[in-house]
C-alpha positions in Angstrom: 5.7 17.5 10.4 8.6 18.2 12.8 12.2 19.0 12.3 14.9 16.4 11.6 18.2 16.1 13.5 21.4 14.5 12.2 23.0 12.2 14.8 25.7 9.6 15.3 26.1 6.5 17.5 28.8 3.9 17.9 27.3 0.5 17.0 29.4 -2.7 17.0 32.5 -0.5 17.1 31.5 1.5 14.0 30.2 5.0 13.8 26.7 5.0 12.4 24.9 8.1 11.1 21.1 8.4 11.3 18.4 11.1 10.8 15.8 11.4 13.6 12.4 13.0 12.9 9.6 13.6 15.3 11.8 13.1 18.4 9.0 13.7 20.9 6.7 11.0 19.9 6.2 7.7 21.8 5.7 5.4 18.8 8.8 4.8 16.7 9.4 3.7 13.1 12.8 2.6 11.8 13.0 3.3 8.0 16.0 1.6 6.3 17.2 2.3 2.8 18.3 0.1 -0.1 21.7 -1.3 -1.1 23.6 1.6 -2.7 21.5 4.4 -1.1 21.4 6.4 2.1 18.9 7.1 4.9 18.1 10.4 3.3 16.0 8.5 0.7 13.5 8.3 3.5 13.2 12.1 4.0 9.8 12.4 2.3 8.3 9.4 4.2 9.9 10.5 7.5 8.6 14.1 7.1 5.1 12.7 6.4 5.1 10.3 9.4 6.8 12.7 11.9 3.5 14.3 12.9 2.7 11.1 14.7 5.9 9.0 14.9 9.5 9.2 15.9 11.3 8.1 12.7 14.8 6.8 12.7 16.5 6.7 9.3 20.0 5.1 9.5 22.8 5.1 6.9 24.0 1.5 6.7 27.7 1.0 7.4 29.6 1.9 4.2 26.9 4.3 3.0 26.3 8.0 3.4 27.8 9.5 6.5 28.3 6.2 8.3 31.8 4.8 8.7 33.2 2.5 6.0 34.1 -1.0 7.2 37.8 -1.8 7.7 36.7 -5.5 7.2 34.4 -5.4 4.2 34.3 -9.2 3.7 33.2 -9.8 7.3 30.9 -6.8 7.8 29.1 -6.1 4.6 26.4 -8.7 5.1 22.9 -9.1 6.6 24.2 -10.6 9.8 26.4 -7.7 10.7 23.8 -5.2 9.5 21.3 -6.8 11.9 23.9 -6.5 14.7 24.2 -2.8 14.0 20.4 -2.5 14.0 20.1 -4.2 17.4 22.9 -1.9 18.8 21.1 1.1 17.4 17.7 0.0 18.9 19.3 -0.7 22.2 21.0 2.7 22.5 17.9 4.5 21.4 15.8 2.7 23.9 13.5 1.1 21.3 11.6 -1.7 22.9 8.7 -1.9 20.4 8.8 -0.3 17.0 7.7 -0.7 13.4 10.2 -1.3 10.5 9.9 0.1 6.9 12.6 -1.3 4.7 13.3 -0.6 1.0 15.1 -3.5 -0.8 18.2 -4.3 1.3 16.6 -2.4 4.2 13.6 -4.8 4.1 16.0 -7.8 4.0 17.7 -6.5 7.2 14.2 -6.1 8.7 13.3 -9.7 7.9 16.5 -10.9 9.5 15.9 -8.7 12.6 12.2 -9.6 13.0 13.0 -13.3 12.9 16.2 -13.0 15.0 17.9 -10.3 17.0 14.9 -8.0 17.3 12.2 -10.7 17.4 9.4 -9.5 19.7 10.5 -5.9 19.4 9.6 -5.2 15.8 5.8 -5.1 15.8 5.0 -4.5 12.1 7.2 -5.0 9.0 6.8 -3.2 5.7 8.9 -4.7 2.8 9.3 -2.3 -0.1 9.9 -4.4 -3.2 11.9 -7.1 -1.5 11.1 -10.7 -0.6 12.8 -13.9 0.7 14.0 -14.7 -2.9 15.6 -12.4 -5.5 15.5 -12.7 -9.2 19.1 -13.5 -10.3 19.2 -11.2 -13.4 18.2 -8.2 -11.2 20.9 -9.0 -8.7 23.4 -9.1 -11.5 22.1 -5.7 -12.8 22.5 -4.2 -9.4 26.0 -5.7 -8.8 27.1 -4.3 -12.2 26.1 -0.7 -11.5 26.8 -0.7 -7.7 30.1 -2.4 -7.9 31.6 0.0 -10.4 30.2 3.4 -9.4 31.0 6.0 -12.1 32.6 9.3 -11.5 31.7 12.6 -13.1 33.2 16.1 -13.4 30.0 17.8 -12.2 27.1 17.1 -9.9 24.8 17.8 -12.8 26.2 14.9 -14.7 25.9 12.7 -11.6 22.2 13.7 -11.4 21.7 12.7 -15.0 23.2 9.3 -14.1 20.9 8.9 -11.1 17.9 9.8 -13.1 18.7 7.0 -15.5 19.7 4.2 -13.1 16.9 5.0 -10.7 14.2 5.6 -13.2 12.3 2.5 -11.9 11.7 4.4 -8.6 8.8 6.1 -10.4 7.9 9.7 -10.2 10.3 12.1 -8.5 10.0 15.9 -9.0 13.0 17.9 -10.2 13.5 19.1 -6.6 13.4 15.4 -5.3 16.0 14.4 -8.0 18.3 17.2 -6.9 17.8 16.2 -3.3 18.5 12.5 -4.0 21.7 13.6 -5.9 23.0 16.0 -3.3 22.4 13.6 -0.4 24.3 10.8 -2.1 27.3 12.5 -3.6 30.9 12.4 -2.5 33.9 14.0 -4.1 37.0 11.9 -5.0 40.6 13.0 -4.5 40.8 14.0 -8.1 37.8 16.4 -7.7 35.2 14.3 -9.6 32.0 13.2 -7.9 30.6 9.7 -7.4 27.8 8.0 -5.4 28.3 8.2 -1.6 29.1 4.6 -0.7 31.9 2.2 -0.3 32.1 0.1 -3.6 33.4 -2.8 -1.5 29.9 -3.3 -0.1 29.1 -5.4 -3.2 31.4 -8.0 -1.8 28.3 -9.2 0.0 27.2 -11.0 -3.1 30.5 -12.8 -3.7 31.5 -13.5 -0.1 28.0 -14.2 1.2 26.3 -15.6 -1.9 23.3 -17.0 0.0 22.7 -13.9 2.1 19.4 -13.1 0.4 18.0 -16.7 0.4 15.6 -15.8 3.2 12.6 -18.2 3.0 13.6 -19.9 6.3 13.9 -16.5 7.9 10.6 -15.3 6.4 8.8 -18.4 7.7 9.8 -17.5 11.3 8.3 -14.1 11.2 5.0 -13.9 13.2 4.0 -10.2 12.9 1.9 -8.3 10.3 3.8 -7.9 7.0 2.9 -5.6 4.1 4.9 -6.1 0.9 4.8 -3.3 -1.7 5.8 -4.5 -5.2 6.5 -2.2 -8.1 4.5 -3.5 -11.0 7.6 -3.5 -13.2 10.0 -4.8 -10.6 12.7 -7.1 -11.9 13.9 -8.0 -8.4 10.7 -9.2 -6.7 8.9 -11.4 -9.1 5.1 -11.8 -9.1 5.3 -15.5 -8.2 7.6 -14.7 -5.2 5.2 -12.1 -3.9 2.3 -14.5 -4.4 4.1 -17.2 -2.4 4.7 -14.6 0.4 0.9 -14.4 0.8 0.6 -18.1 1.6 3.3 -18.9 4.0 5.1 -17.6 7.1 3.5 -14.3 8.2 1.2 -14.4 5.1 2.0 -10.9 3.9 -0.5 -8.5 2.4 0.9 -7.7 -1.0 0.1 -4.4 -2.8 1.2 -3.7 -6.3 2.4 -0.2 -7.0 1.7 1.1 -10.5 4.2 3.3 -12.4 7.4 2.0 -11.0 9.7 -1.0 -10.8 12.4 -1.6 -8.2 11.7 0.1 -5.9 8.8 2.5 -5.2 10.3 5.8 -3.8 7.7 6.1 -1.0 7.4 9.8 -1.9 3.9 10.3 -3.4 0.6 10.7 -1.6 -0.9 7.2 -2.4 2.3 5.4 -1.3 2.6 7.5 1.8 -1.0 6.8 2.6 -0.4 3.0 2.2 2.5 3.1 4.6 0.6 5.2 7.1 -2.5 2.9 7.0 -0.4 -0.2 7.6 1.6 1.4 10.5 -1.7 2.5 12.2 -2.9 -1.1 12.0 
């Protein structure tokens, strides 16, 4: 395991923050977080992989320490996220690299692997995301993400995170505290709230077809591993099954003890990721 560095680059005119682990290694993995989360969710995975790989964990525009979009209706969408991803890869000199994406991060990976980064992404791991999303789950996520609560104390925010992210599966007390502290921002009135721009949920109203990705999926021609939380309400079993039979014919592995989405923080999940990346 090697140390992590916090870095910033200007991508498509926006300041993007990312964590870099294992900087000396020749092989690179981009690990991209979910909708209302930050790149720090990938700390556990990145630390594990950094003995062999350079691992880049960006904060999507509007999340964490990356700039918020001044044009939310135009920029909070998979197309713009993929433009940022290409700009990031170009500036970091990434010609061939693997992609691990949780939820939205996997959708960005699909769009990139079939489009702007086709031929450069060599392996794609989709963490509880497919080319089709279950509508009730999208509504659930829109509801909590579009109206982030505010609390007087960080402890209360942690209690909220432990409730809304229970489907992640096992996290230790230390990991829950880390998740909370890396995704907290303080409001002008002194209360604390999750660290993202609530306007990012405009993606679902302004770009309602953004996650209808079967045509994109069918253009992917690299190895794909899909992890599905056994209780996931977002990636339905029939969607995961369909992914086995078309396009890149993903390998699908069901993860016990979690829903949407596995936290990629326990030994068996880390081993699955490592095995897939090693080919």
